[in-house]
MITOR-700972 format. One record per residue: residue number from 1; x, y, z of N, C-alpha, C in turn. Coordinates in steps of 0.05 Angstrom, whole numbers, always signed. Atoms other than C-alpha are relative to their C-alpha. Example, Ala and Ser with C-alpha at 12.3 -4.5 7.8 and 13.67 -1.06 7.14 Angstrom:
2
[r 1; [+18; -24; +0]; [+246; -90; +156]; [+18; +24; +0]];
[r 2; [-16; -24; -1]; [+273; -21; +143]; [-15; +22; +14]];
END
This chain:
78
[r 1; [+17; -23; +0]; [+0; +0; +0]; [+18; +25; +0]];
[r 2; [-17; -24; +2]; [+32; +65; -22]; [-11; +22; +18]];
[r 3; [+10; -22; -18]; [+29; +123; +26]; [-1; +25; -17]];
[r 4; [+2; -25; +15]; [+8; +192; +3]; [+25; +17; +1]];
[r 5; [-24; -18; +1]; [+61; +243; -16]; [-1; +19; +23]];
[r 6; [-2; -18; -23]; [+85; +284; +43]; [+7; +28; -11]];
[r 7; [-6; -27; +10]; [+82; +359; +30]; [+23; +13; +15]];
[r 8; [-22; -11; -16]; [+135; +372; +83]; [+23; -21; +1]];
[r 9; [-23; +17; -3]; [+205; +344; +91]; [-3; -16; +26]];
[r 10; [+0; +16; -25]; [+214; +288; +142]; [+24; +8; +17]];
[r 11; [-22; -3; -19]; [+256; +295; +204]; [+5; -26; +13]];
[r 12; [-6; +25; -13]; [+292; +238; +237]; [-2; +2; +30]];
[r 13; [+1; +2; -29]; [+280; +217; +308]; [+11; -28; +7]];
[r 14; [-9; +25; -10]; [+312; +162; +348]; [-17; -8; +24]];
[r 15; [+15; +10; -22]; [+268; +120; +393]; [+11; -27; +8]];
[r 16; [-9; +26; -10]; [+286; +60; +436]; [-25; -17; +6]];
[r 17; [+21; +19; -6]; [+240; +0; +438]; [+11; -26; +10]];
[r 18; [-9; +26; -9]; [+244; -67; +470]; [+3; -19; -23]];
[r 19; [-2; +20; +21]; [+264; -128; +429]; [-27; -11; -8]];
[r 20; [+27; +11; +6]; [+192; -152; +434]; [-15; +19; -18]];
[r 21; [+14; -20; +17]; [+164; -87; +404]; [+12; -1; -28]];
[r 22; [-13; +1; +26]; [+216; -91; +348]; [-10; -25; -16]];
[r 23; [+10; +24; +14]; [+192; -162; +332]; [-28; +4; -10]];
[r 24; [+27; -6; +9]; [+120; -139; +329]; [+0; +19; -24]];
[r 25; [-2; -18; +23]; [+140; -82; +282]; [+10; -16; -24]];
[r 26; [-9; +17; +22]; [+177; -133; +239]; [-23; -17; -11]];
[r 27; [+23; +16; +9]; [+115; -177; +238]; [-19; +16; -17]];
[r 28; [+18; -17; +15]; [+74; -118; +212]; [+10; +5; -28]];
[r 29; [-11; -5; +27]; [+120; -111; +152]; [+0; -24; -18]];
[r 30; [-2; +24; +15]; [+114; -183; +129]; [-16; +1; -26]];
[r 31; [+15; -1; +24]; [+59; -169; +79]; [+1; +28; -14]];
[r 32; [-4; -26; +12]; [+80; -97; +64]; [-21; +21; +7]];
[r 33; [+21; -19; -7]; [+17; -65; +92]; [+10; +23; +17]];
[r 34; [-11; -20; -18]; [+57; -27; +144]; [+28; +8; -8]];
[r 35; [-27; -8; +9]; [+118; -13; +101]; [+18; -24; -3]];
[r 36; [-20; +22; +5]; [+181; -53; +89]; [+21; -1; +22]];
[r 37; [-20; +0; -21]; [+219; -38; +153]; [-14; +6; +27]];
[r 38; [+12; -7; -26]; [+205; -34; +228]; [-3; +30; +4]];
[r 39; [+2; -29; -3]; [+218; +41; +224]; [-24; +11; -14]];
[r 40; [+24; -9; +15]; [+164; +50; +171]; [-25; -8; +15]];
[r 41; [+23; +9; -15]; [+116; +9; +212]; [-5; +18; +24]];
[r 42; [+2; -18; -23]; [+130; +52; +273]; [-10; +27; -8]];
[r 43; [+10; -26; +10]; [+120; +116; +233]; [-30; -1; -5]];
[r 44; [+28; +2; +6]; [+53; +92; +208]; [-17; -3; +25]];
[r 45; [+15; +3; -24]; [+30; +69; +276]; [-2; +26; +17]];
[r 46; [+0; -26; -14]; [+50; +136; +308]; [-20; +19; -14]];
[r 47; [+18; -17; +15]; [+13; +173; +253]; [-29; -8; +5]];
[r 48; [+27; +9; -5]; [-50; +130; +263]; [-8; +7; +29]];
[r 49; [+7; -6; -28]; [-47; +140; +339]; [-6; +30; +3]];
[r 50; [+5; -29; -1]; [-42; +216; +330]; [-27; +7; -12]];
[r 51; [+27; -5; +13]; [-102; +216; +282]; [-22; -9; +19]];
[r 52; [+20; +10; -18]; [-141; +175; +333]; [-4; +20; +23]];
[r 53; [+2; -19; -22]; [-125; +225; +389]; [-13; +26; -10]];
[r 54; [+13; -23; +11]; [-147; +282; +343]; [-30; -5; -1]];
[r 55; [+28; +8; +2]; [-212; +245; +329]; [-14; -1; +27]];
[r 56; [+10; +2; -27]; [-222; +232; +404]; [-2; +27; +14]];
[r 57; [+0; -26; -12]; [-212; +306; +418]; [+22; +5; +20]];
[r 58; [-22; -4; -19]; [-149; +296; +459]; [+22; +18; -11]];
[r 59; [-18; -19; +13]; [-108; +335; +408]; [-16; +17; -20]];
[r 60; [+12; -18; +19]; [-127; +393; +364]; [+16; -1; -26]];
[r 61; [-14; +1; +25]; [-111; +388; +290]; [+13; +27; -5]];
[r 62; [-15; -25; +5]; [-58; +439; +273]; [+2; +4; -30]];
[r 63; [-5; -8; +28]; [-47; +476; +208]; [+29; +10; +0]];
[r 64; [-28; -7; +2]; [+24; +485; +184]; [+5; +15; -27]];
[r 65; [-8; -13; +25]; [+59; +528; +132]; [+31; +1; +0]];
[r 66; [-29; -3; +2]; [+130; +536; +107]; [+6; +30; -2]];
[r 67; [-7; -28; -1]; [+161; +602; +124]; [+31; +1; +1]];
[r 68; [-29; -2; +2]; [+233; +618; +104]; [+13; -27; +1]];
[r 69; [-11; +27; +1]; [+245; +544; +92]; [-5; -17; +25]];
[r 70; [+6; +15; -24]; [+221; +523; +161]; [-30; -6; +2]];
[r 71; [+28; +6; -5]; [+156; +488; +181]; [-8; +15; +25]];
[r 72; [+10; -16; -23]; [+116; +534; +226]; [-29; -7; +4]];
[r 73; [+28; +6; -7]; [+52; +516; +263]; [-15; +26; +2]];
[r 74; [+17; -24; -3]; [-3; +567; +256]; [-13; -1; +28]];
[r 75; [+12; +0; -27]; [-34; +589; +322]; [-25; -16; +1]];
[r 76; [+24; +16; -4]; [-87; +543; +350]; [-23; +20; +5]];
[r 77; [+22; -17; -5]; [-157; +573; +351]; [-5; +3; +30]];
[r 78; [+5; -5; -29]; [-176; +604; +418]; [-26; -12; +9]];
END
């Protein structure tokens, strides 16, 4: 399953997971649905979790723009 094109550049983050979590992430990549690497599976799961928190009202959807080459979050509505 191809993911949609990202309008913003990606930034790298380093996270530490247990060997068990890494194995689960590897399992998710076996059929390609969650990407082809544990890192891609983790990115997709994080993205889905954030979308769920927005839907549940625990996070507010932000709007972003590029200003002078940097990603800037627009102010949240009051």
